[in-house]
C-alpha positions as CSV (number, residue, x, y, z in Angstrom):
1,M,107.9,90.3,101.1
2,I,104.6,89.8,102.4
3,T,102.5,86.1,102.3
4,L,99.4,85.1,103.9
5,H,99.4,81.6,105.5
6,H,103.1,81.4,104.0
7,Q,101.5,81.9,100.5
8,P,102.5,85.2,98.3
9,V,99.7,87.8,98.3
10,S,99.1,89.0,94.9
11,E,99.3,92.5,93.7
12,S,95.9,93.0,93.4
13,Q,95.3,91.7,97.0
14,L,97.6,94.2,98.4
15,S,96.2,97.2,96.2
16,A,92.4,96.2,97.2
17,L,93.1,96.7,100.8
18,P,91.4,99.2,102.7
19,I,93.8,101.4,104.4
20,D,94.2,104.7,104.6
21,G,97.1,107.2,106.6
22,Q,99.5,109.2,105.5
23,F,102.4,107.0,105.8
24,S,100.4,103.8,105.1
25,G,101.5,103.1,101.3
26,T,105.0,103.7,102.2
27,V,104.7,100.8,105.3
28,L,103.2,98.6,102.8
29,T,105.7,99.4,100.2
30,E,108.4,98.5,102.8
31,L,106.8,95.5,103.7
32,R,106.5,93.6,100.3
33,N,109.9,94.8,99.0
34,N,111.9,93.9,102.5
35,P,113.6,90.4,101.7
36,V,112.3,89.4,105.3
37,V,109.2,87.2,104.8
38,F,106.3,88.9,106.6
39,N,103.7,86.2,107.2
40,Y,99.8,87.1,108.3
41,R,97.3,85.0,109.1
42,S,94.8,86.9,107.8
43,L,94.5,90.5,105.9
44,E,93.0,92.2,108.9
45,E,96.8,91.6,110.5
46,L,98.2,92.9,107.9
47,I,96.1,96.0,107.8
48,F,96.5,96.3,112.1
49,E,100.4,96.2,111.4
50,V,100.6,98.6,108.4
51,T,97.8,101.3,110.5
52,L,99.7,100.9,113.6
53,R,103.3,101.5,112.0
54,N,101.8,104.3,110.3
55,Y,100.6,105.8,113.3
56,I,104.0,105.3,115.3
57,V,105.4,107.5,112.4
58,V,102.8,110.5,112.7
59,N,102.8,110.3,116.6
60,A,106.8,111.0,116.3
61,L,106.3,113.6,113.7
62,N,103.6,114.9,116.7
63,L,105.9,114.4,119.4
64,Y,108.6,117.0,118.1
65,E,106.0,119.5,117.5
66,S,104.5,119.0,120.7
67,K,107.9,120.8,122.7
68,A,108.0,118.3,125.1
69,S,111.2,118.4,126.4
70,F,114.3,116.4,126.7
71,A,115.7,115.2,130.1
72,T,117.2,113.1,132.4
73,F,115.0,111.0,134.6
74,Y,116.1,113.0,137.8
75,H,114.9,116.0,135.9
76,S,112.2,114.5,134.5
77,R,108.5,116.4,134.7
78,C,104.7,115.7,134.0
79,N,101.1,117.5,134.0
80,E,100.0,116.5,137.8
81,R,96.5,116.3,136.9
82,Y,96.9,113.3,135.1
83,W,100.2,111.9,136.6
84,R,102.2,111.2,139.6
85,L,105.8,111.8,139.4
86,T,108.0,108.9,140.8
87,N,111.5,109.4,142.7
88,E,112.8,107.4,139.8
89,G,111.4,110.2,137.3
90,G,108.8,107.8,136.1
91,F,104.7,108.9,135.3
92,E,102.4,106.8,137.2
93,L,98.6,107.4,136.3
94,K,96.8,108.4,138.9
95,S,93.9,106.8,140.2
96,G,90.6,107.1,138.4
97,A,92.3,109.2,135.2
98,S,92.2,108.1,131.9
99,S,94.9,106.2,130.3
100,S,94.3,107.2,126.9
101,Q,93.3,111.0,127.9
102,A,96.8,111.1,129.9
103,I,98.9,110.0,126.9
104,N,97.0,112.4,124.6
105,D,98.0,115.2,127.2
106,I,101.3,114.3,126.3
107,F,100.9,115.5,122.6
108,Q,98.8,118.5,123.5
109,N,100.7,120.1,126.6
110,G,103.8,119.5,126.1
111,S,105.5,122.2,127.8
112,L,104.5,120.5,130.7
113,Y,105.9,117.5,130.0
114,A,110.3,116.3,130.4
115,F,111.3,112.9,129.9
116,E,114.7,110.9,128.2
117,C,114.2,109.1,125.0
118,A,113.1,105.6,125.8
119,T,110.2,106.6,127.8
120,A,109.5,108.6,124.5
121,M,109.6,105.6,122.5
122,V,107.1,104.0,124.4
123,I,104.7,107.0,124.6
124,I,104.9,107.2,121.1
125,L,103.9,103.2,120.7
126,Y,101.2,104.0,123.4
127,K,99.3,106.9,121.3
128,A,100.2,105.0,118.2
129,M,97.7,102.0,119.6
130,I,95.3,104.8,120.8
131,D,94.7,106.1,117.5
132,T,95.0,102.5,116.1
133,I,92.2,100.9,118.3
134,S,90.3,103.8,119.9
135,P,91.0,105.6,123.2
136,S,87.9,103.9,124.8
137,L,89.4,100.5,123.9
138,F,93.0,101.8,124.8
139,D,91.3,102.7,128.5
140,Q,89.8,99.1,128.7
141,L,93.1,97.2,127.8
142,Y,95.6,99.5,129.4
143,P,94.2,100.9,132.5
144,D,97.0,101.3,134.8
145,I,100.0,102.3,132.7
146,Y,103.6,103.5,134.1
147,L,105.8,105.7,131.8
148,W,109.3,105.3,133.0
149,D,112.2,103.9,130.5
150,W,111.1,101.0,128.4
151,H,108.6,100.0,131.2
152,R,105.2,99.2,129.6
153,D,102.4,96.9,130.0
154,S,102.9,93.4,130.0
155,H,100.3,92.7,127.2
156,F,102.6,95.4,125.2
157,P,105.6,93.3,123.9
158,I,108.2,94.3,121.9
159,I,110.8,92.2,120.1
160,T,114.1,92.8,119.0
161,E,115.3,91.3,115.2
162,T,118.4,92.0,113.2
163,V,117.4,93.9,110.1
164,D,120.9,95.5,109.1
165,H,119.8,97.9,106.5
166,Y,116.7,96.7,105.5
167,G,114.4,98.6,108.7
168,I,111.2,99.7,107.9
169,I,109.4,102.8,108.9
170,G,108.1,102.8,112.5
171,D,110.7,100.6,113.9
172,I,112.5,101.9,116.7
173,R,116.5,101.7,116.1
174,Y,119.5,102.7,118.5
175,F,122.2,104.6,117.5
176,K,125.2,103.6,120.3
177,N,128.2,106.2,121.2
178,P,130.8,103.7,122.8
179,D,133.0,106.5,123.5
180,V,130.6,108.3,125.3
181,N,132.0,111.2,127.8
182,P,131.0,109.8,131.4
183,R,130.0,113.8,132.3
184,T,127.1,113.3,129.9
185,P,126.1,109.8,130.2
186,Q,122.6,110.2,128.7
187,W,124.2,110.8,125.4
188,Q,125.3,107.3,125.6
189,G,122.8,106.3,122.6
190,E,119.8,107.5,121.1
191,N,116.9,105.5,120.1
192,A,115.0,106.6,117.3
193,I,111.9,106.1,115.1
194,E,112.6,105.2,111.7
195,L,110.7,107.6,109.1
196,P,110.6,108.0,105.4
197,N,113.5,108.9,103.2
198,G,116.1,108.1,105.5
199,Y,115.7,110.3,108.4
200,Y,115.0,109.4,112.1
201,Y,113.7,111.0,115.1
202,G,115.3,110.6,118.4
203,H,113.9,112.4,121.5
204,G,116.3,115.2,122.4
205,L,118.0,115.1,118.8
206,G,115.1,115.8,116.7
207,I,114.5,114.5,112.9
208,L,118.2,113.6,111.3
209,R,119.1,111.6,109.0
210,A,121.6,108.7,110.2
211,E,124.8,110.0,109.4
212,Q,123.3,113.5,111.4
213,M,122.4,111.5,114.4
214,I,126.1,110.2,114.4
215,E,127.5,113.6,114.4
216,E,125.5,114.8,117.1
217,L,126.4,111.9,119.2
218,N,130.2,112.0,118.5
219,E,129.9,115.6,120.0
220,F,129.6,113.9,123.7
221,R,132.5,111.7,123.2
222,R,135.5,111.4,125.7
223,V,138.8,113.0,125.4
224,G,140.8,110.9,122.9
225,A,137.9,108.7,121.8
226,T,138.9,106.8,118.6
227,R,135.2,104.8,118.0
228,S,132.2,106.8,116.6
229,A,128.8,106.2,117.2
230,Y,127.2,104.2,115.1
231,L,123.6,102.7,114.1
232,M,123.1,99.0,115.4
233,P,121.7,96.5,113.3
234,D,118.7,95.4,115.4
235,A,115.1,97.1,115.4
236,N,112.8,97.3,118.3
237,R,109.3,96.7,117.0
238,P,105.6,96.1,118.5
239,Y,104.7,92.1,118.6
240,F,102.0,93.1,116.3
241,A,100.5,89.3,115.8
242,Y,100.1,89.6,119.9
243,L,98.6,92.8,119.8
244,F,96.2,92.1,116.8
245,R,94.8,89.1,118.7
246,Y,94.9,90.9,122.3
247,T,93.1,93.8,121.3
248,R,90.3,92.3,119.8
249,Q,90.5,89.9,122.5
250,R,90.4,86.5,121.3
251,F,91.5,84.4,124.1
252,S,90.1,81.3,123.0
253,Q,93.6,80.0,121.2
254,P,96.8,80.4,123.2
255,E,98.7,83.4,122.8
256,P,102.0,83.5,121.0
257,E,105.1,84.7,123.2
258,P,107.8,86.8,121.9
259,S,110.8,85.1,121.0
260,S,113.1,88.4,122.2
261,A,112.0,91.1,123.8
262,V,113.5,94.6,125.2
């Protein structure tokens, strides 16, 4: 359910919103029909979330098509024009490089890159933000990004919320594999972007339905395993309200703090 200042938003208000994007209508419908109340301080804040979620889905699909490979941290690789590969397998932005150009390069020259699934999620979020707020503003607000696991700029918070079966496209979900084979610890789980029509994108496994993700992970269980992989009931989401205010540089009022961050 969508509310504005804790008051229901009418269908006419929602239909008049100036939103575009391939998946924006689906995002808005899922927010409206969700049993959880999504309250906004302004319609502009709602538009921001819808737009950012749309681009999260778009760029999950784009990363899938980019030919970027899956790799564990110690086999990561990157384009040295923009990044320095660290000993822990992270990508450190080179001095003088544009952060937006460096992120865009991953999508344009994916064959030069290899990374694991949590890093892929952060890359998708950064790219979605670039498309939402513009490359120049992204460069201004996030000039020193470092890509490694869930590491990200302190001004790009992610919150964790219990959603059970009521996730929304653009959420980041986690498929856990509790009986993973110790010889393949990289498959102890899979971070995945929730896509329309019951599909998920996980870097390394591709675009699959939930049951297919589970089947793939079950192939990497230890001998004698009795527990199946499963979709956890939580979703990781950008802290949209914070990002909306931060990216517009509204510093006159205290910023809200995330209740639970990854």
